[in-house]
C-alpha positions in Angstrom: -4.7 19.1 10.9 -1.8 18.8 8.5 0.2 15.7 8.0 3.9 15.8 7.0 3.0 16.7 3.4 0.4 19.3 4.3 2.7 21.3 6.6 3.2 25.0 5.8 6.9 24.2 5.3 6.3 22.0 2.3 8.6 23.3 -0.5 7.6 23.8 -4.1 10.0 21.0 -5.1 8.3 18.6 -2.7 4.8 19.5 -4.0 6.0 19.1 -7.6 7.3 15.6 -6.8 4.0 14.6 -5.3 2.2 15.8 -8.4 4.6 13.9 -10.6 4.0 10.8 -8.5 0.2 11.0 -9.1 0.8 11.7 -12.8 2.8 8.5 -13.1 0.1 6.6 -11.3 -2.7 7.9 -13.6 -0.6 7.3 -16.7 0.1 3.7 -15.6 -3.6 3.0 -15.0 -4.5 4.4 -18.4 -1.8 2.4 -20.2 -2.0 -0.9 -18.4 -5.7 -1.1 -17.6 -7.1 0.4 -20.8 -8.9 3.0 -18.6 -11.0 5.8 -20.2 -9.6 9.1 -18.8 -11.8 12.2 -18.2 -11.2 15.6 -16.7 -14.1 16.7 -14.5 -14.8 20.1 -13.2 -17.3 20.6 -10.3 -18.9 24.0 -9.8 -20.8 24.8 -6.6 -23.4 27.3 -5.4 -22.5 29.4 -2.4 -21.1 27.3 0.4 -20.9 28.6 4.0 -17.8 28.9 6.1 -14.1 29.5 5.5 -12.1 27.9 2.7 -11.4 24.7 4.8 -15.1 24.2 5.5 -16.0 24.8 1.9 -13.4 22.2 0.8 -15.0 19.7 3.2 -18.4 20.3 1.6 -16.9 19.9 -1.8 -15.3 16.6 -0.8 -18.7 15.4 0.4 -20.4 16.3 -2.9 -17.6 14.8 -5.1 -17.6 11.6 -3.0 -21.4 11.4 -3.5 -20.8 11.8 -7.3 -18.2 8.9 -7.1 -20.6 6.7 -5.1 -23.4 7.2 -7.7 -21.0 6.7 -10.6 -19.6 3.5 -9.3 -23.1 2.0 -9.0 -23.7 2.9 -12.6 -20.3 1.4 -13.7 -20.0 -1.7 -11.5 -22.6 -4.5 -11.2 -21.5 -5.4 -7.6 -19.5 -2.5 -6.3 -19.0 -4.0 -2.8 -18.0 -7.5 -4.0 -14.3 -8.1 -3.9 -14.2 -9.7 -7.4 -15.5 -6.5 -8.9 -13.2 -4.1 -7.1 -11.0 -3.6 -10.1 -13.9 -1.9 -11.9 -14.5 0.8 -9.3 -13.9 4.2 -11.0 -10.6 6.0 -10.0 -10.9 9.6 -9.0 -8.1 12.0 -8.2 -9.2 15.5 -7.4 -8.4 18.7 -5.6 -9.9 22.2 -4.9 -8.9 24.8 -7.5 -8.8 28.6 -7.5 -9.1 30.7 -10.6 -5.9 31.8 -12.4 -6.0 35.3 -13.7 -5.9 35.4 -17.5 -6.3 38.0 -20.1 -9.5 36.4 -21.3 -12.7 37.6 -19.5 -14.0 35.2 -16.8 -17.6 35.0 -15.8 -18.4 37.2 -12.8 -20.4 34.4 -11.3 -17.3 32.1 -11.3 -15.2 34.7 -9.4 -17.9 35.7 -6.9 -19.2 32.3 -5.7 -17.0 30.8 -3.0 -14.3 33.3 -4.0 -13.8 31.3 -7.2 -13.1 28.0 -5.4 -14.2 24.9 -7.3 -13.1 21.3 -7.6 -11.3 19.5 -10.5 -10.7 15.8 -10.9 -9.3 13.2 -13.2 -11.7 10.2 -13.4 -10.6 6.9 -14.9 -13.3 4.4 -16.0 -12.8 0.7 -16.8 -13.3 -0.3 -20.5 -16.8 -0.2 -21.8 -18.5 -3.1 -23.6 -18.1 -2.6 -27.4 -21.4 -1.5 -29.0 -23.3 -4.5 -30.4 -21.8 -6.9 -27.9 -24.2 -6.3 -25.0 -24.6 -10.1 -24.4 -21.0 -10.3 -23.2 -21.9 -7.9 -20.3 -23.2 -10.8 -18.3 -20.0 -12.8 -18.6 -17.2 -10.3 -18.7 -16.3 -7.7 -16.1 -16.4 -4.4 -17.9 -18.1 -1.1 -17.3 -21.9 -1.2 -17.4 -21.9 2.3 -19.0 -22.8 2.1 -22.7 -21.8 5.7 -23.4 -18.8 7.9 -22.6 -18.8 9.6 -19.2 -19.7 13.1 -20.5 -22.8 11.7 -22.2 -23.8 9.7 -19.2 -23.5 12.7 -16.8 -25.4 15.0 -19.1 -28.2 12.4 -19.5 -28.3 11.6 -15.8 -27.5 15.0 -14.4 -30.6 14.9 -12.0 -28.9 12.0 -10.2 -25.7 13.9 -9.7 -26.6 17.6 -9.2 -27.7 18.8 -5.7 -28.5 22.1 -4.0 -24.8 22.7 -3.5 -23.4 21.2 -6.7 -24.9 23.1 -9.7 -22.7 22.0 -12.6 -20.5 19.1 -13.6 -18.4 19.5 -16.8 -16.8 16.4 -18.2 -14.2 16.4 -20.9 -12.5 13.3 -22.4 -8.7 13.4 -22.0 -7.2 13.0 -25.4 -3.6 13.4 -24.5 -1.6 13.2 -21.3 -3.1 12.7 -17.9 -4.2 16.3 -16.8 -2.8 15.6 -13.3 -0.6 18.7 -13.3 -3.5 20.9 -14.2 -5.9 19.2 -11.8 -3.4 19.7 -8.9 -2.0 23.1 -9.9 -3.4 24.9 -6.9 -1.8 22.4 -4.5 1.5 22.5 -6.5 1.5 26.3 -6.2 1.0 26.1 -2.4 -2.5 27.6 -2.3 -4.1 24.4 -0.9 -2.8 21.6 1.3 -1.9 18.0 0.6 -4.8 17.1 2.9 -7.2 18.7 0.4 -6.4 16.1 -2.3 -9.1 13.5 -2.7 -8.3 10.0 -3.9 -11.2 7.6 -4.4 -11.1 4.0 -5.8 
């Protein structure tokens, strides 16, 4: 069921404003909380059902990813005093954009090309060589960047449905516009945007 933002009558200008608002939020967290920003793409094996059912399954898998990640990042994820260290995830389903470059046939066939993109923000990590501080300061428990962690621990994260997670550090900007481009272009609903923190 659509809310006021997810209604079919939502204009391009309104969608663009929503994306700009999320972009401002992500940039604020990066700047004021020294967050480590990453762009994460989730690719899935064939999922049953229509697009809305596939998106719900993707949400479930991405939420599972976030739950596992937060236990790797935060010593006490359910304790109020550690809440600020929970990883931030903003994501949405994405559909392929036709380009001149050749695209893998597998990417186009599976789920009609539907996949899921997210911006993930992690709290600062402990500087290398200062592991003793980990007991006293509230920082990320990860010792390596997210892309290295996911590669090393991929057995924790991948499932029958989720076959690939590609993580790229964000070097410039916030990648929100790219992450939410399918929503901005009116091909998915506001209700399909996933925000976890």
